ZAMARGU-4260 file (C-alpha; in steps of 0.2 Angstrom, whole numbers, plus 5000, padded with zeros to 4 digits):
<rodrens>
0) 5145/5123/4933 | 5156/5109/4938 | 5151/5096/4950 | 5157/5095/4966 | 5155/5085/4981
5) 5164/5091/4999 | 5175/5076/5006 | 5166/5077/5021 | 5152/5069/5012 | 5161/5057/5001
10) 5152/5042/5011 | 5136/5048/5008 | 5138/5052/4988 | 5128/5039/4982 | 5112/5043/4994
15) 5098/5054/4987 | 5086/5064/4997 | 5076/5050/4998 | 5090/5036/4999 | 5086/5032/5017
20) 5091/5013/5014 | 5108/5015/5021 | 5102/5027/5036 | 5086/5024/5042 | 5092/5009/5052
25) 5106/5018/5061 | 5100/5030/5075 | 5107/5047/5071 | 5119/5056/5062 | 5137/5060/5068
30) 5137/5078/5063 | 5121/5083/5070 | 5119/5100/5077 | 5122/5102/5096 | 5107/5103/5107
35) 5099/5119/5114 | 5110/5124/5129 | 5097/5126/5143 | 5103/5130/5162 | 5098/5118/5176
40) 5099/5121/5194 | 5104/5106/5206 | 5101/5109/5223 | 5101/5091/5229 | 5116/5082/5224
45) 5106/5064/5227 | 5095/5068/5214 | 5100/5055/5202 | 5088/5059/5187 | 5094/5077/5187
50) 5111/5071/5187 | 5109/5059/5173 | 5100/5074/5162 | 5113/5086/5168 | 5127/5074/5162
55) 5120/5071/5146 | 5117/5089/5142 | 5135/5091/5146 | 5142/5077/5136 | 5130/5081/5120
60) 5125/5063/5120 | 5115/5058/5104 | 5110/5039/5107 | 5099/5030/5116 | 5112/5018/5122
65) 5123/5031/5127 | 5109/5040/5138 | 5107/5022/5147 | 5124/5019/5149 | 5127/5036/5157
70) 5112/5033/5169 | 5120/5016/5174 | 5136/5025/5178 | 5126/5038/5189 | 5118/5025/5199
75) 5134/5016/5203 | 5142/5031/5206 | 5129/5037/5219 | 5123/5022/5226 | 5139/5009/5224
80) 5131/4996/5214 | 5126/4993/5196 | 5107/4990/5194 | 5102/4982/5210 | 5085/4980/5215
85) 5086/4994/5229 | 5092/5006/5214 | 5078/5001/5203 | 5066/5006/5217 | 5075/5022/5220
90) 5075/5027/5203 | 5057/5021/5200 | 5052/5033/5215 | 5062/5048/5209 | 5054/5046/5191
95) 5038/5045/5200 | 5039/5060/5211 | 5049/5072/5201 | 5039/5085/5189 | 5048/5095/5177
100) 5045/5113/5171 | 5054/5125/5160 | 5068/5138/5167 | 5067/5156/5164 | 5073/5162/5146
105) 5075/5177/5138 | 5063/5180/5122 | 5061/5193/5110 | 5044/5195/5103 | 5041/5197/5084
110) 5057/5195/5076 | 5063/5200/5059 | 5053/5193/5045 | 5069/5181/5041 | 5072/5176/5058
115) 5073/5157/5059 | 5060/5148/5070 | 5067/5133/5079 | 5056/5120/5081 | 5063/5109/5094
120) 5059/5099/5109 | 5055/5106/5127 | 5050/5100/5142 | 5036/5089/5146 | 5028/5092/5163
125) 5026/5107/5173 | 5027/5107/5194 | 5039/5108/5209 | 5044/5093/5217 | 5043/5093/5237
130) 5058/5102/5240 | 5054/5117/5229 | 5069/5113/5215 | 5064/5114/5197 | 5070/5104/5184
135) 5071/5106/5164 | 5075/5092/5152 | 5089/5096/5139 | 5084/5095/5120 | 5087/5078/5113
140) 5078/5079/5096 | 5087/5064/5090 | 5081/5052/5103 | 5069/5040/5094 | 5050/5041/5097
145) 5046/5023/5100 | 5055/5008/5109 | 5058/4996/5095 | 5076/5000/5094 | 5080/4996/5110
150) 5089/4981/5116 | 5089/4977/5135 | 5103/4965/5134 | 5116/4978/5128 | 5110/4991/5142
155) 5117/4993/5160 | 5099/4997/5167 | 5086/4985/5171 | 5071/4984/5159 | 5059/4995/5171
160) 5070/5008/5175 | 5077/5009/5155 | 5058/5012/5152 | 5054/5024/5165 | 5071/5034/5161
165) 5067/5035/5142 | 5048/5038/5145 | 5054/5054/5153 | 5068/5059/5141 | 5057/5053/5125
170) 5043/5065/5132 | 5052/5079/5125 | 5044/5073/5109 | 5029/5082/5114 | 5037/5096/5105
175) 5031/5114/5111 | 5038/5128/5100 | 5053/5138/5104 | 5060/5153/5094 | 5078/5160/5092
180) 5089/5172/5081 | 5101/5167/5068 | 5114/5155/5072 | 5127/5168/5072 | 5119/5177/5086
185) 5128/5170/5101 | 5117/5181/5114 | 5101/5174/5106 | 5090/5169/5120 | 5077/5153/5119
190) 5060/5152/5125 | 5055/5135/5131 | 5037/5132/5131 | 5030/5121/5146 | 5019/5106/5140
195) 5004/5099/5148 | 5008/5088/5163 | 5004/5070/5160 | 5001/5055/5171 | 5010/5042/5163
200) 5026/5044/5173 | 5016/5038/5189 | 5006/5024/5180 | 5025/5018/5174 | 5033/5021/5190
205) 5020/5011/5199 | 5020/4996/5188 | 5040/4996/5188 | 5039/4996/5208 | 5028/4982/5207
210) 5038/4972/5194 | 5052/4976/5205 | 5044/4969/5221 | 5039/4954/5212 | 5054/4950/5202
215) 5061/4936/5214 | 5044/4926/5211 | 5039/4914/5198 | 5050/4904/5185 | 5064/4912/5176
220) 5058/4919/5159 | 5039/4919/5163 | 5030/4935/5160 | 5022/4942/5176 | 5006/4953/5176
225) 5016/4967/5179 | 5028/4964/5164 | 5011/4965/5154 | 5005/4981/5162 | 5021/4989/5158
230) 5020/4984/5140 | 5002/4989/5138 | 5007/5006/5148 | 5021/5008/5134 | 5009/5003/5119
235) 4996/5015/5126 | 5009/5029/5128 | 5016/5026/5110 | 4998/5025/5101 | 4989/5038/5113
240) 4989/5057/5106 | 4999/5062/5122 | 5016/5055/5116 | 5018/5065/5101 | 5000/5071/5096
245) 4990/5087/5105 | 4975/5094/5100 | 4975/5112/5095 | 4965/5116/5111 | 4978/5107/5121
250) 4993/5117/5112 | 4984/5134/5114 | 4982/5129/5134 | 5000/5125/5135 | 5006/5141/5127
255) 5008/5155/5139 | 5001/5172/5133 | 5018/5180/5134 | 5024/5171/5117 | 5008/5172/5108
260) 5017/5178/5093 | 5026/5160/5094 | 5011/5149/5093 | 4997/5144/5081 | 4981/5152/5084
265) 4964/5143/5089 | 4959/5150/5072 | 4973/5144/5062 | 4972/5127/5070 | 4953/5126/5068
270) 4955/5129/5048 | 4958/5111/5043 | 4957/5106/5024 | 4940/5100/5018 | 4938/5083/5015
275) 4942/5075/4999 | 4930/5082/4984 | 4927/5064/4979 | 4922/5058/4996 | 4929/5041/4992
280) 4945/5038/5003 | 4935/5038/5021 | 4925/5024/5015 | 4940/5015/5007 | 4949/5017/5025
285) 4935/5010/5035 | 4933/4995/5024 | 4951/4991/5026 | 4951/4994/5044 | 4934/4982/5045
290) 4945/4970/5035 | 4959/4970/5047 | 4949/4969/5063 | 4937/4956/5055 | 4923/4967/5062
295) 4910/4978/5051 | 4895/4988/5059 | 4884/4980/5045 | 4892/4962/5045 | 4885/4947/5052
300) 4896/4939/5066 | 4903/4924/5062 | 4907/4918/5080 | 4895/4904/5085 | 4891/4912/5103
305) 4887/4929/5092 | 4876/4919/5080 | 4865/4913/5095 | 4861/4931/5097 | 4857/4936/5079
310) 4839/4933/5071 | 4845/4925/5054 | 4832/4924/5038 | 4839/4910/5030 | 4858/4906/5027
315) 4863/4923/5019 | 4863/4940/5026 | 4868/4956/5016 | 4885/4962/5018 | 4896/4977/5015
320) 4910/4973/5004 | 4928/4971/5013 | 4937/4970/4997 | 4952/4981/4993 | 4957/4983/4974
325) 4975/4986/4969 | 4988/4984/4955 | 5005/4978/4958 | 5020/4979/4946 | 5035/4968/4949
330) 5050/4978/4945 | 5063/4967/4950 | 5071/4979/4960 | 5070/4995/4971 | 5059/5009/4963
335) 5064/5026/4971 | 5049/5036/4966 | 5033/5036/4956 | 5024/5052/4947 | 5006/5054/4939
340) 5003/5062/4924 | 4992/5078/4926 | 4977/5069/4918 | 4979/5053/4928 | 4979/5043/4915
345) 4997/5038/4916 | 5009/5033/4930 | 5030/5034/4928 | 5040/5023/4938 | 5060/5026/4942
350) 5067/5009/4945 | 5086/5006/4953 | 5090/4997/4937 | 5091/5014/4927 | 5074/5011/4919
355) 5059/5023/4916 | 5043/5014/4915 | 5027/5023/4909 | 5010/5013/4914 | 4994/5015/4906
360) 4983/5017/4922 | 4969/5005/4915 | 4961/5016/4902 | 4958/5004/4890 | 4960/4987/4900
365) 4956/4984/4919 | 4974/4976/4920 | 4986/4991/4919 | 4999/4988/4907 | 5018/4995/4905
370) 5018/5005/4889 | 5037/5011/4889 | 5050/5003/4899 | 5068/5009/4893 | 5084/5011/4901
375) 5092/5030/4902 | 5108/5029/4895 | 5123/5040/4894 | 5120/5058/4894 | 5128/5072/4884
380) 5141/5074/4898 | 5144/5055/4896 | 5138/5051/4913 | 5125/5037/4918 | 5108/5042/4925
385) 5101/5032/4939 | 5083/5041/4942 | 5079/5048/4960 | 5067/5060/4956 | 5052/5063/4943
390) 5041/5078/4939 | 5027/5076/4926 | 5023/5093/4922 | 5010/5101/4908 | 5021/5098/4893
395) 5037/5089/4899 | 5044/5076/4911 | 5059/5080/4920 | 5071/5065/4927 | 5085/5069/4940
400) 5096/5057/4948 | 5115/5053/4948 | 5119/5058/4930 | 5125/5076/4935 | 5111/5082/4924
405) 5091/5084/4922 | 5084/5075/4908 | 5067/5083/4899 | 5056/5072/4891 | 5041/5077/4879
410) 5029/5063/4880 | 5019/5059/4864 | 5003/5050/4864 | 4996/5048/4846 | 4979/5040/4842
415) 4977/5033/4824 | 4964/5023/4815 | 4969/5005/4809 | 4961/4996/4795 | 4953/4978/4797
420) 4966/4971/4785 | 4980/4974/4796 | 4972/4970/4812 | 4969/4953/4819 | 4952/4946/4817
425) 4950/4942/4835 | 4952/4962/4840 | 4938/4974/4836 | 4942/4988/4824 | 4945/5006/4830
430) 4957/5017/4836 | 4975/5011/4840 | 4987/5021/4852 | 5006/5024/4850 | 5018/5032/4864
435) 5033/5040/4861 | 5045/5048/4876 | 5060/5056/4866 | 5073/5066/4876 | 5072/5084/4871
440) 5083/5093/4881 | 5096/5090/4895 | 5102/5102/4908 | 5119/5098/4914 | 5130/5102/4927
445) 5117/5101/4941 | 5125/5089/4953 | 5116/5075/4960 | 5097/5079/4959 | 5085/5072/4974
450) 5071/5084/4971 | 5060/5092/4957 | 5044/5099/4955 | 5035/5109/4941 | 5025/5126/4944
455) 5007/5121/4940 | 5002/5125/4921 | 5018/5131/4917 | 5037/5125/4912 | 5046/5132/4926
460) 5054/5119/4936 | 5063/5120/4954 | 5078/5108/4955 | 5085/5103/4971 | 5103/5099/4970
465) 5118/5092/4981 | 5128/5106/4975 | 5120/5115/4990 | 5108/5125/4978 | 5092/5127/4971
470) 5089/5130/4953 | 5074/5138/4946 | 5074/5134/4927 | 5062/5137/4913 | 5061/5127/4898
475) 5054/5133/4882 | 5052/5129/4864 | 5058/5139/4850 | 5044/5144/4839 | 5053/5144/4824
480) 5065/5128/4825 | 5053/5119/4836 | 5068/5116/4848 | 5067/5114/4867 | 5079/5124/4877
485) 5082/5129/4895 | 5088/5143/4905 | 5092/5146/4924 | 5080/5162/4930 | 5086/5159/4948
490) 5100/5151/4958 | 5097/5150/4976 | 5113/5145/4987 | 5110/5134/5003 | 5120/5128/5018
495) 5118/5111/5012 | 5111/5098/5000 | 5093/5102/4994 | 5083/5086/4998 | 5066/5095/4995
500) 5058/5108/4984 | 5039/5111/4982 | 5028/5125/4973 | 5012/5128/4982 | 4997/5121/4973
505) 4994/5141/4967 | 5013/5142/4961 | 5013/5158/4971 | 5026/5151/4985 | 5041/5140/4985
510) 5045/5128/5000 | 5065/5124/5001 | 5071/5110/5013 | 5090/5105/5015 | 5101/5094/5024
515) 5106/5106/5037 | 5087/5107/5043 | 5083/5123/5036 | 5066/5126/5028 | 5064/5142/5018
520) 5047/5149/5011 | 5048/5160/4997 | 5036/5171/4987 | 5037/5168/4968 | 5029/5179/4958
525) 5027/5178/4939 | 5025/5192/4927 | 5011/5188/4915 | 5013/5196/4897 | 5032/5203/4901
530) 5049/5197/4898 | 5054/5200/4915 | 5059/5185/4926 | 5048/5178/4939 | 5053/5188/4956
535) 5059/5179/4971 | 5057/5185/4989 | 5062/5176/5005 | 5046/5175/5018 | 5052/5165/5032
540) 5067/5153/5037 | 5061/5141/5050 | 5075/5128/5058 | 5070/5109/5061 | 5079/5098/5072
545) 5087/5087/5058 | 5090/5084/5040 | 5074/5089/5030 | 5069/5074/5018 | 5053/5080/5011
550) 5041/5095/5012 | 5023/5097/5005 | 5009/5109/5005 | 4992/5106/5010 | 4979/5107/4995
555) 4971/5123/5003 | 4990/5130/5005 | 4985/5132/5024 | 4999/5120/5032 | 5017/5115/5027
560) 5021/5097/5031 | 5040/5093/5035 | 5047/5076/5036 | 5065/5071/5039 | 5078/5063/5052
565) 5071/5069/5066 | 5058/5055/5067 | 5043/5066/5067 | 5031/5075/5054 | 5030/5093/5060
570) 5013/5103/5053 | 5018/5122/5051 | 5003/5134/5048 | 5005/5146/5033 | 4997/5160/5040
575) 5010/5165/5052 | 5023/5150/5049 | 5020/5145/5066 | 5021/5126/5073 | 5004/5117/5074
580) 5007/5098/5077 | 5020/5086/5078 | 5018/5067/5076 | 5031/5055/5081 | 5038/5040/5070
585) 5048/5025/5072 | 5060/5029/5058 | 5066/5044/5048 | 5052/5051/5036 | 5057/5051/5020
590) 5041/5056/5012 | 5025/5064/5014 | 5009/5063/5002 | 4994/5073/5007 | 4978/5068/4995
595) 4973/5080/4984 | 4956/5083/4992 | 4966/5086/5008 | 4957/5075/5019 | 4971/5062/5022
600) 4991/5061/5022 | 4999/5046/5017 | 5017/5046/5027 | 5033/5036/5028 | 5043/5033/5044
605) 5035/5016/5048 | 5043/4998/5047 | 5038/4991/5029 | 5022/5001/5029 | 5015/5016/5024
610) 5003/5025/5038 | 4987/5036/5033 | 4983/5050/5044 | 4966/5058/5044 | 4968/5077/5044
615) 4949/5079/5050 | 4953/5071/5065 | 4969/5081/5069 | 4981/5070/5059 | 4975/5054/5069
620) 4983/5039/5062 | 4968/5029/5055 | 4976/5012/5046 | 4993/5007/5037 | 4997/5000/5020
625) 5008/4985/5024 | 5022/4981/5010 | 5032/4966/5007 | 5049/4969/5016 | 5060/4983/5014
630) 5055/5002/5018 | 5044/5013/5008 | 5052/5026/4999 | 5038/5036/4990 | 5021/5038/4990
635) 5010/5048/4978 | 4990/5051/4976 | 4982/5051/4959 | 4976/5068/4954 | 4958/5065/4959
640) 4963/5055/4974 | 4956/5038/4964 | 4973/5028/4968 | 4987/5029/4979 | 5004/5022/4972
645) 5018/5015/4984 | 5035/5011/4980 | 5053/5008/4989 | 5065/4995/4994 | 5055/4982/4987
650) 5052/4973/4971 | 5035/4977/4967 | 5026/4994/4964 | 5009/4994/4973 | 4994/5006/4967
655) 4978/5005/4979 | 4961/5010/4972 | 4952/5022/4985 | 4935/5022/4977 | 4921/5010/4978
660) 4916/5010/4961 | 4921/4991/4957 | 4911/4986/4972 | 4893/4984/4966 | 4879/4991/4979
665) 4868/4976/4984 | 4880/4962/4976 | 4888/4957/4993 | 4881/4942/5003 | 4888/4933/5019
670) 4884/4915/5023 | 4884/4906/5039 | 4896/4895/5031 | 4911/4893/5020 | 4907/4897/5002
675) 4914/4883/4991 | 4907/4886/4974 | 4900/4900/4964 | 4894/4899/4945 | 4885/4912/4934
680) 4871/4905/4922 | 4876/4907/4903 | 4866/4924/4901 | 4872/4930/4917 | 4856/4934/4925
685) 4856/4920/4939 | 4871/4916/4951 | 4873/4899/4959 | 4881/4898/4976 | 4885/4882/4987
690) 4892/4883/5003 | 4900/4868/5014 | 4884/4863/5022 | 4877/4857/5004 | 4865/4870/5002
695) 4864/4876/4985 | 4856/4894/4981 | 4851/4902/4966 | 4851/4921/4965 | 4844/4932/4954
700) 4861/4942/4950 | 4852/4954/4937 | 4841/4963/4949 | 4849/4978/4959 | 4850/4968/4975
705) 4850/4947/4976 | 4834/4939/4974 | 4832/4920/4981 | 4825/4910/4967 | 4828/4892/4972
710) 4836/4883/4986 | 4840/4865/4989 | 4852/4854/4999 | 4862/4842/4990 | 4875/4834/5001
715) 4889/4837/5014 | 4905/4831/5019 | 4917/4836/5003 | 4919/4849/4989 | 4905/4858/4981
720) 4907/4861/4961 | 4893/4870/4951 | 4893/4869/4932 | 4879/4876/4920 | 4879/4869/4902
725) 4882/4882/4887 | 4863/4881/4883 | 4858/4885/4901 | 4845/4870/4900 | 4855/4859/4913
730) 4865/4863/4930 | 4876/4849/4937 | 4881/4849/4954 | 4892/4838/4966 | 4892/4839/4985
735) 4900/4826/4995 | 4896/4809/4988 | 4881/4817/4978 | 4879/4821/4960 | 4863/4831/4955
740) 4859/4836/4937 | 4844/4850/4937 | 4833/4855/4922 | 4833/4874/4923 | 4818/4874/4910
745) 4801/4865/4909 | 4805/4849/4898 | 4790/4839/4903 | 4774/4835/4893 | 4758/4845/4899
750) 4746/4833/4907 | 4759/4821/4911 | 4772/4828/4921 | 4770/4842/4935 | 4775/4859/4931
755) 4786/4870/4942 | 4785/4888/4945 | 4803/4889/4950 | 4808/4880/4934 | 4821/4871/4943
760) 4818/4851/4942 | 4829/4836/4948 | 4834/4826/4931 | 4846/4815/4939 | 4854/4810/4955
765) 4870/4798/4957 | 4876/4793/4973 | 4895/4788/4975 | 4903/4778/4987 | 4917/4791/4991
770) 4916/4810/4989 | 4916/4817/4971 | 4931/4829/4969 | 4930/4835/4950 | 4915/4840/4938
775) 4917/4847/4921 | 4905/4849/4907 | 4908/4848/4888 | 4905/4866/4881 | 4893/4857/4868
780) 4883/4849/4881 | 4884/4832/4877 | 4895/4825/4891 | 4899/4828/4909 | 4916/4822/4917
785) 4913/4815/4934 | 4927/4810/4946 | 4929/4801/4963 | 4941/4786/4963 | 4941/4786/4944
790) 4935/4798/4930 | 4919/4794/4921 | 4912/4802/4905 | 4893/4802/4906 | 4881/4805/4891
795) 4869/4820/4896 | 4858/4816/4881 | 4855/4798/4887 | 4850/4800/4906 | 4869/4801/4910
800) 4874/4784/4905 | 4893/4781/4906 | 4902/4781/4889 | 4920/4779/4894 | 4931/4778/4910
805) 4949/4782/4913 | 4959/4771/4924 | 4971/4787/4929 | 4971/4789/4949 | 4971/4803/4961
810) 4963/4815/4947 | 4958/4831/4955 | 4955/4842/4941 | 4947/4840/4924 | 4941/4851/4909
815) 4938/4853/4891 | 4945/4866/4881 | 4932/4881/4875 | 4930/4874/4859 | 4927/4857/4866
820) 4939/4849/4855 | 4953/4846/4868 | 4951/4837/4887 | 4963/4839/4901 | 4965/4829/4918
825) 4977/4831/4933 | 4979/4828/4950 | 4990/4822/4965 | 5008/4822/4958 | 5003/4813/4943
830) 5004/4816/4925 | 4994/4829/4916 | 4986/4821/4903 | 4980/4829/4887 | 4967/4821/4875
835) 4960/4824/4857 | 4940/4821/4859 | 4935/4827/4842 | 4930/4809/4837 | 4918/4798/4846
840) 4921/4794/4864 | 4928/4777/4862 | 4941/4784/4850 | 4949/4798/4861 | 4966/4799/4858
845) 4979/4804/4870 | 4990/4817/4864 | 5003/4818/4877 | 5007/4817/4895 | 5017/4831/4906
850) 5024/4825/4923 | 5018/4835/4937 | 5028/4835/4954 | 5015/4842/4964 | 4997/4843/4967
855) 4987/4852/4955 | 4970/4858/4963 | 4964/4868/4948 | 4965/4870/4930 | 4957/4881/4917
860) 4957/4884/4897 | 4960/4899/4887 | 4949/4905/4874 | 4951/4896/4857 | 4954/4907/4843
865) 4963/4896/4831 | 4959/4878/4828 | 4972/4866/4834 | 4980/4881/4847 | 4976/4880/4865
870) 4982/4888/4880 | 4980/4879/4898 | 4984/4886/4914 | 4985/4874/4930 | 4991/4877/4948
875) 4990/4872/4966 | 5001/4866/4981 | 5018/4871/4973 | 5011/4889/4972 | 5015/4892/4954
880) 5003/4895/4940 | 5010/4887/4924 | 5003/4894/4907 | 5006/4878/4892 | 5003/4881/4874
885) 4994/4866/4867 | 4997/4863/4847 | 4984/4847/4846 | 4987/4846/4826 | 5006/4844/4829
890) 5003/4834/4846 | 5017/4846/4854 | 5015/4859/4868 | 5026/4871/4877 | 5029/4882/4893
895) 5023/4900/4890 | 5028/4906/4907 | 5025/4905/4927 | 5020/4914/4939 | 5024/4913/4958
900) 5014/4915/4973 | 5016/4915/4991 | 5001/4902/4995 | 4992/4887/4987 | 4981/4890/4971
905) 4964/4886/4974 | 4954/4890/4958 | 4956/4898/4941 | 4945/4906/4928 | 4949/4913/4911
910) 4936/4924/4902 | 4934/4927/4884 | 4943/4942/4885 | 4959/4934/4890 | 4959/4940/4907
915) 4964/4926/4919 | 4959/4926/4938 | 4969/4917/4952 | 4961/4913/4969 | 4974/4908/4983
920) 4974/4903/5001 | 4978/4921/5008 | 4962/4929/5004 | 4968/4936/4987 | 4962/4935/4970
925) 4975/4940/4955 | 4969/4945/4938 | 4983/4945/4923 | 4980/4951/4905 | 4983/4937/4893
930) 4974/4944/4879 | 4989/4945/4868 | 4987/4924/4867 | 4972/4927/4856 | 4982/4933/4841
935) 4980/4917/4833 | 5000/4915/4833 | 5011/4904/4843 | 5021/4909/4857 | 5037/4907/4847
940) 5030/4920/4832 | 5026/4934/4848 | 5038/4946/4854 | 5044/4942/4873 | 5037/4960/4879
945) 5020/4953/4879 | 5024/4937/4889 | 5033/4950/4901 | 5017/4960/4903 | 5009/4944/4909
950) 5021/4941/4923 | 5026/4959/4930 | 5007/4966/4929 | 4992/4960/4939 | 4977/4966/4947
955) 4974/4961/4965 | 4958/4959/4974 | 4961/4956/4993 | 4948/4953/5007 | 4952/4948/5024
960) 4971/4944/5020 | 4978/4930/5029 | 4961/4925/5038 | 4952/4920/5022 | 4955/4907/5009
965) 4949/4911/4990 | 4938/4895/4986 | 4929/4898/4970 | 4929/4912/4957 | 4919/4914/4940
970) 4918/4926/4927 | 4901/4931/4920 | 4899/4926/4902 | 4898/4938/4888 | 4880/4938/4878
975) 4873/4944/4863 | 4892/4951/4857 | 4892/4961/4872 | 4909/4960/4883 | 4907/4961/4903
980) 4919/4959/4916 | 4910/4955/4932 | 4918/4942/4944 | 4909/4932/4957 | 4921/4927/4971
985) 4918/4916/4986 | 4929/4912/5001 | 4930/4903/5018 | 4925/4918/5026 | 4907/4915/5020
990) 4907/4930/5010 | 4902/4931/4991 | 4902/4945/4980 | 4902/4951/4961 | 4916/4964/4957
995) 4915/4975/4943 | 4933/4972/4933 | 4930/4982/4919 | 4942/4996/4911 | 4942/5013/4920
1000) 4934/5023/4905 | 4918/5010/4905 | 4917/5013/4925 | 4918/5032/4924 | 4906/5032/4910
1005) 4893/5024/4921
</rodrens>
């Protein structure tokens, strides 16, 4: 089969079925099918709106701008002016006074089994005007459903008339069903069904009239109350269900009894998919909505006026977590599509740079990692292969794209035991994994492949091609030679490019959508135990309004979801193949992703966001997931609905976690004040929290819920820092101008010193002349570094007596390495100084100074696994986290890598498993896996791939994004050889919570 591209499509040869990057900003295709021909009776020559619609129908206009220009021309012709105030009022009156109804059309009930069903646009309102004249609105299925693309500067109508006219024309998107015969049948009749009458036209016209009458008052450019009312009315129309969504009951009321065969029955509409079998997503959506609005049903109000009406018990209240957990991969270019493995342990990514990446989805580490990332080279036919579609089946991975071929890959996941002699001492002995992804077969001469889908639990593959055909291929392995081969079992010729192919969940049906707008449903029957090829029978053809870009089945196979260039999502009932629902979108709809449980659908068609629709609420939009610029091109649900992956015209692939498994019950509190410090005790049983009022509270973190153990007020007016000694005997605190050292166990003499039931005693208090800005404790418990105007080293074992003073000014951060042999200090545009502190305090030696051009707000040391080899992370106002390697024995250092962020870095912490967490000014915590630095080798001896993992892969915790700053975070310490990945997070929103960042296997086992 040779590749062929019609000359008329040459300009689009580089686009895929999901390649909307160059198209979704343009309004409409020039080769779109003509609108339905509806007859209109015009008995009044001065009926402006009817003339406009009649002329638009006759001219077959397509764009909104053309419609508006025509309207302006009609007004000038009828009234001898161009958008005057009288004309504005005249058109406003016409729009407000007229009702629209459908004309009488011939209709043939039933239709053949293969008669295409046209789901087009019909009239919005029903009724007669004062003179008894009836009107119908012609079909303009390409008109945009929202007003974001309109520019009043380029239009010839005034703003109010433009909006009113479009509100009437755009009301066609309410989409009652209509049916027609085959395109070749010129005599086929059309039955347009009347829509339900809405009152929006009267509202808009009234607002427009008020706006027109008051247009000469006030300053130029000043927004009037009428302007605001108009915008609110438009917003209500866009957001409300009357614009594009109608309940099943309303649809039933709209459809007359004479066309019952062309409507979805009440029984069909009421059989909605059941909620997710995991019941995780609704709670996650509620948390996201709460976080976006800043209001939670269980939250404590932060407004001062609201606080007066609440009865507080102390400074903290229990709170429901608002944290969203996600994973991000920086791919450096667009990613066209993602695909989950059937078991949900791996995720495949197809990036614009011809690379196929395989991600391990947190099975062995909380931070997901890329285990395979290679460019797909030239194929057997010597063509390159840019991947635009992926299908991961029971045994193989299929890749399609620009290479005129489909590549079949067989994933191998090997597990083997490694002896201790060949492993690094820092890593536990056990199983090791190796993955390979060899190419085992190439299906050539397929043309550009934009859609692939495996039949469930089989090796039968559907291929959608730009050769105007759909291929059904079976991939098999020869039992004697073990070689993999493929054979074509069906070839389905189509009118145009095939952009979407999808087997039903049970594998008994196949849906095909192409660029002509034709959706075909086939019955697909596999003969078990025989050599006969599967039977393929056409069940129904359904004609949509425009190019189909994606087709999906609901998990219970009761619905077919269709999206494309008609600016809408269409829901079709699979019982009678009838229209059920239609939802308007801002842009073309390049993808649809029903959750596996059927409760929600993730859809495209928005500006830099993915929208979630709630099926149980009649496909109501419940929230949106923003992306960092660009248009989303694909979204895929995890097989168990535990994750949702999103990719598109941006550099990152984002995967949202949809469950609450990481959000521990009873481990979230809200304070009346900003949280400035959190710190775990060495055994992890106590969490100390400090807020901006100087209140320091010790909670029992080991109990199912937080229990207050001890509270004290230290000082106000500055930063708060809390540090435990490694033995847990002392807690050092700074707040404002006060330093306090507490004993956590009774150290007095019986009969001489009073005992304390709380076991907390004040050992030492130091009042400074200025605010303290930094506090650090030596891991061995001998010294404390206290910084105000200067940095002093105090001896904890000698009543905090000073033993050394550093003269370096503007120091904001200090810290010892985990083995206590190296000390670092840095601050405001000063040098980062590294000292060797293995000798006595008087002989501490400066190893080197590193010039820093920005203010560093936090630093932390990584785990020490080899003497003389250390890693330090620091970041601040430059919005960069820098990782450096320090070789103290050689007195040298080098930069490992840098990670860029969009806001200031406020806090850093590095746990003993190599996970570095980073808190920023926008309410996000990023976690990167740097465990490879614990190998004991220097960076120069390592593979660059390990460094790349640290740069491109991160886990992200987001809470009140843009309205919260992460001020403090701390890992729980691993005790008694038991590793634990609990993280405490505090922020300016007053919330402190503990989150479980363990790997998936440990969480799922719990």
